C-alpha positions in Angstrom: 95.0 49.1 144.3 97.6 48.6 141.7 99.9 45.7 140.4 103.6 46.4 141.1 106.8 44.7 141.4 108.1 45.2 144.8 111.7 44.8 146.4 111.2 43.6 149.9 115.0 43.5 151.0 115.2 39.8 151.3 117.1 39.1 148.2 117.5 40.8 145.1 114.4 39.3 143.5 111.1 41.5 142.9 107.9 40.2 144.0 104.5 40.9 142.1 102.0 42.1 144.4 98.9 44.2 144.3 99.6 47.4 146.4 97.5 50.2 147.9 98.5 53.7 146.1 98.7 56.6 148.6 96.1 59.1 148.8 96.9 62.2 146.2 98.0 65.2 148.1 97.4 68.7 147.1 100.8 68.9 145.1 100.4 65.3 143.8 99.3 63.8 140.6 98.1 60.2 140.2 99.8 58.8 136.9 98.7 55.8 134.9 102.1 54.2 133.9 102.9 53.6 130.2 106.3 52.9 130.4 109.3 52.7 133.0 113.2 52.5 132.1 115.1 50.1 134.2 118.3 51.9 135.1 121.5 50.7 136.8 121.0 52.6 139.9 118.0 50.1 140.1 120.5 47.3 140.3 122.5 49.2 142.8 119.3 49.3 145.2 118.8 45.6 144.6 122.3 44.6 145.2 122.6 46.5 148.4 125.1 49.1 147.1 122.4 52.0 147.9 121.7 50.7 151.6 118.8 53.0 152.8 115.7 52.2 150.6 112.2 52.6 151.8 111.0 49.2 152.2 109.1 47.6 150.7 109.7 49.5 147.7 108.5 49.6 144.0 111.5 50.7 142.2 112.0 52.5 139.1 112.5 56.3 138.1 112.1 56.7 134.6 108.6 56.8 134.4 106.2 57.9 131.6 102.3 58.0 132.0 99.3 60.0 131.8 98.0 62.0 134.8 94.6 60.3 136.2 93.9 62.7 139.2 95.7 65.7 140.5 95.6 67.6 143.7 94.0 71.1 144.3 97.1 73.0 144.0 98.2 71.7 140.8 97.3 74.2 138.2 99.9 73.8 135.4 99.2 70.4 134.6 95.9 68.7 133.1 94.1 65.3 133.5 95.2 63.2 130.5 98.3 65.0 130.1 101.7 62.9 129.5 104.4 63.5 132.1 107.6 62.1 133.1 108.8 61.1 136.8 112.7 61.5 137.4 114.9 60.2 140.1 114.6 63.5 142.3 111.0 63.1 143.9 111.0 66.0 145.9 113.4 68.4 148.0 112.8 70.6 151.3 113.3 73.9 149.4 115.0 75.1 152.6 118.6 73.7 153.0 121.5 75.9 151.9 121.8 73.8 148.7 117.8 74.4 147.8 118.6 78.1 148.6 121.5 78.1 146.4 120.0 76.8 143.2 121.5 73.1 144.0 118.4 71.2 144.7 120.4 68.1 143.8 122.3 68.3 146.8 119.5 68.7 149.1 119.8 67.8 152.5 116.3 66.1 152.9 115.1 65.0 149.4 113.0 62.0 148.4 114.0 59.8 145.4 111.6 58.0 142.9 112.1 54.2 143.3 114.2 54.7 146.4 112.8 56.4 149.3 109.1 56.8 147.7 107.6 54.2 145.4 108.5 54.4 141.9 107.4 53.0 138.6 107.7 49.4 138.2 104.0 49.4 138.7 100.6 50.0 136.8 100.2 53.5 138.2 102.0 55.8 140.8 101.8 59.0 142.7 104.2 61.6 142.1 104.9 65.4 143.4 103.7 67.4 140.5 106.3 70.0 141.1 109.3 67.3 140.0 107.7 65.9 136.9 108.2 67.3 133.4 105.8 67.5 130.5 106.3 65.2 127.8 105.2 65.0 123.9 101.8 63.6 123.6 102.7 62.0 120.2 105.9 60.3 121.2 106.6 56.8 121.9 106.4 56.4 125.7 109.0 53.5 125.5 111.6 55.7 123.5 110.9 58.3 126.1 111.5 56.5 129.5 115.2 56.3 129.2 115.5 60.1 128.9 114.3 60.5 132.5 117.4 59.4 134.1 120.0 57.9 131.7 119.6 61.2 129.6 119.2 63.5 132.5 122.1 62.3 134.3 123.9 62.1 131.1 123.2 65.5 130.3 124.4 67.1 133.9 127.5 64.9 133.2 128.0 66.3 129.6 127.4 69.9 131.3 130.2 69.3 133.6 132.5 68.6 130.7 132.2 72.2 129.7 133.3 73.2 126.0 135.1 69.8 125.7 135.8 69.1 121.9 137.5 65.6 122.4 135.3 63.7 124.8 135.7 60.0 126.0 132.8 57.9 127.5 133.7 55.1 129.5 130.9 52.4 129.2 128.5 52.8 126.0 125.1 51.7 127.6 121.7 53.7 128.4 123.4 57.1 129.1 126.2 57.0 126.6 124.2 56.2 123.6 122.0 59.1 124.6 124.5 61.4 125.3 126.7 60.6 122.1 124.0 61.7 119.9 123.9 65.1 121.8 127.5 65.7 121.8 127.8 64.7 118.1 124.9 67.0 117.4 126.9 69.7 119.4 129.9 69.4 117.0 132.1 67.4 119.9 134.2 64.2 118.5 133.1 61.2 120.7 135.4 58.5 121.6 133.6 55.2 123.1 135.6 52.9 125.5 133.6 49.7 126.5 134.4 46.7 128.5 137.3 44.9 126.7 136.3 42.8 123.9 132.5 44.2 123.6 132.7 44.7 120.0 128.8 44.7 119.6 128.8 47.9 122.0 131.8 49.3 120.0 130.2 48.6 116.6 127.0 50.5 118.0 128.9 53.4 119.3 130.5 53.6 115.6 127.1 53.6 113.9 125.9 56.3 116.1 129.0 58.6 115.0 131.9 58.0 117.3 135.2 58.7 115.7 136.7 56.0 117.6 135.4 53.0 119.7 137.8 50.5 121.8 138.6 48.6 124.8 138.5 50.7 127.9 142.0 49.4 128.9 143.3 51.3 126.0 144.1 54.8 125.3 142.2 56.6 122.6 144.3 57.7 119.9 143.7 61.4 120.8 144.3 63.0 124.2 140.9 63.8 125.6 139.5 67.1 126.9 137.0 65.5 129.1 136.2 61.7 130.1 132.6 61.0 131.4 132.8 57.2 133.2 129.1 55.7 133.2 130.6 52.4 134.1 130.7 51.8 138.0 133.7 50.9 138.2 136.6 52.8 140.1 139.6 51.6 138.0 138.3 53.6 135.2 139.3 56.9 137.0 142.9 56.4 136.7 142.6 55.0 133.2 140.5 58.2 132.3 143.3 60.4 133.9 145.8 59.1 131.6 143.7 59.8 128.5 142.8 63.3 129.5 145.1 66.2 128.6 146.5 68.6 131.2 143.8 70.7 132.5 141.5 68.1 131.5 138.2 66.5 133.3 137.0 63.2 134.2 133.4 63.1 135.3 132.0 60.2 137.2 128.7 60.0 136.1 127.2 57.4 138.5 125.2 57.2 141.9 127.8 54.6 143.1 131.3 53.0 141.9 133.4 50.8 143.3 136.5 51.9 145.3 139.1 53.9 143.2 142.3 52.2 143.5 145.6 54.2 144.1 147.3 55.8 141.5 150.4 58.3 141.2 150.0 61.5 141.6 151.5 62.4 138.1 148.6 61.3 136.5 146.5 63.8 138.3 149.0 66.7 138.2 148.9 69.5 135.5 145.6 70.6 136.5 143.4 67.6 135.7 140.0 67.6 137.5 138.1 64.5 138.9 134.4 65.5 139.5 131.1 63.5 140.6 127.8 63.9 139.2 124.9 63.9 141.9 121.1 63.5 141.2 119.6 66.3 138.9 117.8 69.8 139.1 114.5 70.4 137.6 116.5 73.0 135.6 118.5 70.2 133.9 115.3 68.4 132.9 113.8 71.6 131.0 117.1 72.4 129.2 117.5 68.9 128.2 114.2 68.1 127.0 114.5 71.5 124.9 117.0 69.8 123.2 116.0 66.4 122.5 114.0 66.9 119.5 116.5 69.5 117.9 119.3 67.0 118.1 117.3 64.4 116.7 117.9 62.0 119.7 116.6 58.4 119.4 116.9 55.8 122.2 117.5 52.1 121.6 115.3 50.1 123.8 114.4 46.4 124.7 110.6 46.3 126.0 109.6 43.9 128.7 106.2 43.3 129.9 106.0 44.7 133.7 105.8 41.0 135.2 109.0 40.3 133.5 111.0 42.9 135.6 113.6 40.4 137.0 114.5 39.1 133.6 114.9 42.7 132.4 117.2 43.3 135.4 119.0 40.1 135.0 119.9 41.2 131.2 121.0 44.5 132.4 123.4 43.1 135.2 124.8 40.7 132.8 125.3 43.2 130.0 123.1 41.6 127.4 121.3 44.9 126.5 122.2 47.5 123.7 120.8 50.7 124.8 118.0 50.6 127.6 115.3 48.1 129.1 111.8 49.4 129.4 109.2 47.8 131.4 105.4 48.1 130.0 102.3 47.4 132.3 
């Protein structure tokens, strides 16, 4: 049995329960959880924007913990080793997308904290083939946001290509990680926040952004690319106005409100609108190899596991800079 915060689908409040863990299969690991980040995707699940959770559900997909037990087929991980569990919980390995190295688009995936239980708990079971080895000496709370905000942000940044002038719409958990990586890579970062959010704008400048302002403004220079982390469809036309001809607008969230009508001239000029879906294991391997080199530091606010509802409310209300992390 393990203590967990459980979503039943009856309202958006999590309930504290003792649940039974599933048996550890041949490819599985049983993990004692040290920390689990709270992601905006968790809000989308609780608020009904993502409509097919496996109920009752333990949310959470930014999991850091240590292996307590492993299946007989797990040969590359050790008992006691620290690992991270991301959103992508498993794939079928057989569909056209898996065969074409696009496992993020798998036709029959399982997602941690959505279609299999996640990390808002003291322990969890994960498929060892989809976890990442993490540094033993690092702070688990600091590591947790890297498992989704970092990974999905990294995939979004890769879609921006070699963009030098890059804008981030929404400056929260993902953007504050990716800004550090982009600046380390020699890019100029522009932070566009909800109008009037001077604290987030100051936060962005302190991280090295060359400019920070309201998302209903145009930045002072044309952008090569814009990444939208806020789940607000109305930002797509704004970002299209901000990028140069041939520029890219990347939608980095799993859910976004509807995109309003906009004139074709804002898209014309070979501008691109792209979406990011999930992640691949290769994304994780490449990203984690850069974290230390780039000197990435996460800003977190720590909550006890049993205060998960408070953390979720703070995230929903925009009271956080950086990321919320639950600690059992």
